[in-house]
Every structure is written in C-alpha cells, then in structure tokens.
N, C-alpha and C positions, 0 to 999 in steps of 0.2 A: 384176584382180589387181594388187597394188602392184609398181611397177618399182624401188622403193628398198627395200633391206634394211639393217637396222641391227643389228649384233651387239654386244650389251652384255656385256663380259667382267667377270664377277663371281665368278670361281672362285679368287681368290687367298686365301692363308691369313691375310695381314695380320700376320705375325710381328712386324714392326717397329712395328706399332701397339700391340702389347702387350695385345690384347683377348682375351677368352675365346672369342669367336666369330670366324668368318671375317670379313674386313674389311667386305664388302658388307652384313653383317647387324648391324653396329655402328650405334647410333643417333646422329644429330646433331640435337639439340634435339627428341628424342622421335620422330623419323622415321628409318628405316634409310637408310644410304647408298644402297642399291639403289633404294629408292622415290624418293628425291630425284633420283637420276640419271635414272630413268624419267620423272619429271615433265618434265624438260628434253626428253627424246626425244619424248614425246607432245604437247609444246607446239609442235613444228615444224609448218610448214604442209603439207609434202608427206606424203601418206599413205604409210606404210611397214609392211613386215613386220618385226617385232621379234623377235629371238632372244636370250634371256638364257642365258648360259653360267654355270652355278653349280656349286659343289662337289657331288659325288655325295651327300654326307652331308646336304645342305640343299636337296634338290630340292623337297620339299613346301613348305618355307617360301618358297623362291624363287617357286614357282607361285602361292602365296597373295598374296605381295607384288605380283607382276607383274599378276595379274588385277585387283587393287584399283587399281593405278596406271593400268592401261589403260582402266578404265571401260567406256564403250560400244565401245571398240576392242579388247576382250578377245579377239575372234576372230582378231586379227592378231598375237598374241603367243604365243610358245612358250618352253619352258625345256628345255635339254639339259645333260647332265653335262659338266664340264670334263675336261681331260686332265692329264698330269703336268706339262707346262710351259704357259706362256701361249700359245705357238705351237700346241701341241696343242689348247688350248681354242678358239682362233680357228678352227682347221681344223674342229673339231666344229660350230661355229656356221655356218661356210660351207656345210657339208654339209646343214644344215637349211633353207637358203633355198629358196624356191620357184623354179621355172624362169623365172618371169616377171621376176625381179629382174635388173636391168641395172646398177644402181649399188649397191655394197656399202660400207657404213660400218662401221668398227670403233671402238668407244668403250669406254674404261675406266670402269666404274662408280665407281671411286675419284675420278673427276673429277665429283663429285656435283652441283656447283652450276653446271655448264656451261649457259649460256643457250640456249634453243631456237633463237635466230637463228643460232647457229654451225652447227647441223646443216643448216639451209637454205642457208647460205653455202657449205658444203662440197659439198652436192649440186649446187647450181647450177654451181660451178666444175668439178666432174667432168663434168657434162653438156656444158658449153661447150668444155672443152679435150680431153676424152677421155683425160686423164692422171690419175695419182695426185695427190691434193690433201691437204695437211696444214696445219692452223692453226698459226701461230707468233707469238711475241712477240719484240721486239728485246731483246738482252741489255743491261742498263743498268749492271751491275757491271764493274769492271776485271777482266780475266781473266789469270791467270798460268799459265805452264807450269812445273811443278816436277819435281824428282827427289828422292825422299826428303823431306828438310826444306829443300831448297835451291831458290830461285827461279832458273829458267834464263832466262826471257824473259817479256815482256808480249805477250800475243796480241792481234792487231787484232780487236776485237769487232764492227767494222762488218760483217763477213761471217758473224757468228754469230747464231743465233736459238734461243729456247726452243721446243720442239715440244710440241704438245698433241694431244688427241683431241677429237672424232671425226676419224679419217683416212678419206678416201674414195677409192674406186678403181672402174674398170670391172670388173664382177664376173668376167667370163671371164678377164681378164688376172690378176686377183688369185688366182683358183683355179689358173691355170696356174703362177703364181709359187710358190704353196705346194706344188704337185706336184713341183717340182724343187729345193726348198730342202734343202740338205744341212748346214746349221748353224743355231744359234739366233741370232736377231737381236733387238735391243733394242726394235724396233717394226716395225709392218707396212710402213711406208714403206721401211725399209732392206731388208727381204725383197723388196719389190716392185721396188726399184731394182736389186738384185743380179741380178734376172732380165732386166735390160736395159731396163726401163721407165722412163719419165720421171716425176718427182715435182715438183709445183709447190707454192707456198705461198699461203695466204690469211691475212688478219689474224685472229689469235686473240682470246681474251677473258680478261681478268684473273681472272674468276670460275671459269675452267676449270682451276684449280690442282688438283693431285693430293693426295688425303689418304693419306699414307703413314705419318707419325709422329704421336705424341700432340700435337706442336706444330701440325701441319697440322689435326688434328681441332679443336683449340682455335681455330685461325684460322677454320675453317668455322663453328664456333659463334658466334664474334664477328661474322662477316659476316652471318649470319642474324639475329643479335640487333639489328643496326643497320638491317636491311631492314624497312621498314614492313609491318606485318601487315594494314593496311587500305589498299585501293586503290579508285579510281573509274574508270569508263569511260563513254564517250559513243558512242551509235550513232544513225544517221539513215538513213531509208529513204524513197524516193519511188516512187509508182506512178501511172500514168495511169488515168483512168477507162476502162472498157470495158463498154458497155451489153450486150454479148453474154455477159458473165460474171456469176455470182452474187457477192455481196459477202461475203467472210470477213474479219473484222477482230477482232483481239484473241482469236482462237480461237473466235469466235462467228459464226454465220450470221445475216445481216441480210436478211430477206425484203423485197421491194419496194424495194430500193436498188440503184443502179448499182454493178456490180462493178469490180474492179481488174485490169489486165492483168499478166501475169507468167509466168515459167516454172513456178512453183508456183501456189498459189491467190492470190498477190498480197497476202498478209496483211502489210501494211507495219508494223503495230504489233508483231507477233511478231518480224518480221525486225529491226526496230530494237532490240528488247530483246536479241536474240541478239548483234547487233554490239556493244552496250554491254557485255554480259557478257564477250565475247571480248576486247574492248579492255581491260577492267579487269584481266583475268588474263594478258594478253600472249599470247593463243592465236590471234592472227591476226584474220580477219574472216569474215563469212558467205560471201562469194564464194570465198575460199580453202578454206573447210571444206566448203561444199555448193555447188559450182559448177554452172552451168547445163548443163554437159556431162555431169553425173552423172544417168543415167536414173532412179536411185532416188528422186530428189526432184521429178521431173516431176509437176506437179499435186498435190504433197504439201501438206497443211494446215499452218498455223503451229505447231500443237502438236507436230508431228513435229520441226521445227527446234528448238523450245525444249527438248524432251526430250533431243535429241542434244547440244545446247549445254550443258545442265545436267550431263550425264554427263561432258563434256569438262572443265568447270569443276571438278567434284568430283574427277575423276580426277587433276587437277593439284594437288589439295590445298587448294582454296578452298571457302568456303561463301558463299552470297549473303546480304547483309544486307538490302537493299531495292532496289527499282527504281521510278523515277518516269518516266512516259511521257506525252508531250503530242502530241495530234493537231492538225495545222494543215490545215483543210479547210472547204469550204462545206457539205459533207455527207459522211457521215451526221451528224446531230446526236445526241450521246450521250444526252441527256435521261435518262429513267428507266432506261436500260441501263448507266449508269456503275457502279452497285454490282455489277451482274451481271458486267460486264467485269472489275472489280477482283477479284471472287471467283474468276472463271475463271483469270485470269492468275496470281493468288497461288497457286492450286492447282498450276498448271503449273510455276511457278518454285520453289515451296517456300519463299517468303519474301514479305513484304508488297510489293504492287505498287499504286501510286496512279496514277490516270488523270485527265488534264485535257484540255481542248480549247480551241482558239481559232481565229480567222480571220486572214487577212493584209490585211484592210481593202481588198479589191479589187486588191491588188498581186500581181504574179507569176502563175505558173501555178496556184497554189492559189486566188488571188483571182479568176482567170478560170474557175474550176471545171473545170480540165483534169485535176486529179488531187489526190492527198493527199500530205502530208509528215508524217512522224512522227519525233519526237526522243525518245530514251530515255537516261537516266543510270542507272548501276548502281553499287552499293557492294558490295565483296566483302572478305572477311577470311580469313586463314589458318585452316584447319580445326584 
C-alpha cells in the first residue's frame, strides 16, 4: 500500500473564472484543468494514493477524467464529494485516505500546470523533517501597506514569499489539526500551524500558478502554447551474461543463447526503451517506477514493463511517435530475427520501432563478451 496520499481539491465553483462549469472542468487547450493537474500528480516518482474531491454535481465526470488520467494506476485513485467550504472538502479527502498513508499532500487542481518534480520535492522534505512543508517563491514586487486609498508604509519583502501547493504534512498531525480547527483558514499550512505544528518551505515552481481569473486562464493557454508538443528521450541499459538464465531480448525468447542476469528477465532492450519513454515524458526512470524491491516485477518479462510504461506515458497525455534502439554486444546476432524483433516491439509500443546492432570492436565489457548494452531513443508528442 502507498505511504503517500495526495488530495486533489477540485470542488470549487470557479465564480471568478466566469465559466459555465465548475473551474476544474474548464478546458485549457482542449484538456480540463483537472486532467492537467492529475498529469502532474501521476508524473511524480513516488507511488501515491490519489483522492480527487469534486463537486457533488460532477462526480461522474470527475471519475471519468480521473480514471483516464491515472491510466494503469487507476486502482490508486478515488473520487469523493466536496463540502461547503474548501476546508470541508479537504477533510472529506483526508477521511478517504488508506491507513497506510503516512505523508498527506493537499493540492489545488487550479494549479494545473504544477510540475511533477514539485510533488517529489515536498514529499522528500516532509519525510526528512517530520514537519509541514509548503512550496514558495520569493516576492519580486514592492509591497505597500495601505488603508483605503492611502499608502501607509513600504513592507520589507525580504521576509515575504508567495505560497503554492502541493502542501505536505505528516498525515496523523494534519488529521489532528483538522479535528481541532475552529475557524476557516486560507490554506492548510495555516490550519496546521495554528494547532502548534511547525511549517517549513521548499522552493516552488513558476508553473504552479493558480488559475482563478480569465487572465490566469489565458496565461495557462499561452504557457502551453509555447511548450513544445514534441519531446525526445534517451535510455540505456546494461546486463551481464548469465549462462544459467534463458535469453529474453526485445520481448522475444532466444533459444540456445546465453541469458542475461537481472531482477526480472534481464531484457535490456525492453528496459532501455522504457527508460527512453520515461525520459522523454519527464516521468522518471525504470528504477524509480519499477524498483528491484517491488516483488510484482521479480522475473517479469520485458513486455510487462513496456505495457506499464506505455500506460504511464498515455496517462500523462503523450503519444509515442517512434523508437530507435541499438544493441551493442558480441551476441546474440540479430540476423534474420531483426524483422521479427521490430514487429514485436512495434506491437508492444504501439508505434514504429527500429532495431540495429553493432559491436564495440573488442573494447570494454561488451567487447570482452561480458554482457550487453542497449541504447534507445524515443520521440513523443502531446496527445
């Protein structure tokens, strides 16, 4: 069970946005704010239970969006109805977390472009400090204190920050703070601190701005417009030969060939492709996604990793353009199986995969026939 829980608050009406639908269901370049927010959530390295808090009137729509965004991780996401206030909504989300959750993050869906790295940064800080953690950015504008239309003084901005979400907390302390809260707070960090807990800051992200007004929505549209819709990634994997193992490479079984050692079946070709795809989409790497400490992948074949990776890629809103993969090894020789390899991998990836092979002219571990090295490059584009 996941020890991290992420509550995505999407229950606001969005009155200031001036839209016909609740804010989380307004589209930004053809994709709802909620789905864009969840793409950032599911791009984080740490596996998490995700709870979406949505308006009671839009639970079905929220479930559909959430399932699509989660992809292969759909079993880790649930949707609950929000309350009268934001504080009520977060309380409903907290109540839906599994007992295994030790670190709870609260994130506003309105911060739809928040990069995945910020979730990981907050989780690590909560785990290392045991305190509440909030992302922040320095204030760059001059700040004035006013009364009516009159300026009273200039405020020292060196001690001021802009605060963002996700905000992270030790789960039990946050639940306890909610249990004793007697007033409405502007954010969860204020509620947490009012209960006597310590809150620390980590560096925020410029893209984690909140979509509240039509101007904010236009800003998000512009940010997405200048973000390249095509990205590339590189992956590399190496495995030593192991005569006691069968050889699986590129999703195919190679009889009468020396196998490769590894926690799974040692399919370096499939593993390198996974890393290239995860690299291109900013979703981490194969070690972070399918660690050797995960018993589900002990002895698993390469096609298992590729299917899981494709689900993550598509769940984050990307499609695969093509993949090129090169084997560096003395053996096996691809020979007449190259076409078969390309057909197999193309079917698994759902896009053209080209395969080539070379040697290292007797240099290095591949030249000494101690193992294989595989390099893959991938091209992806926004769906």
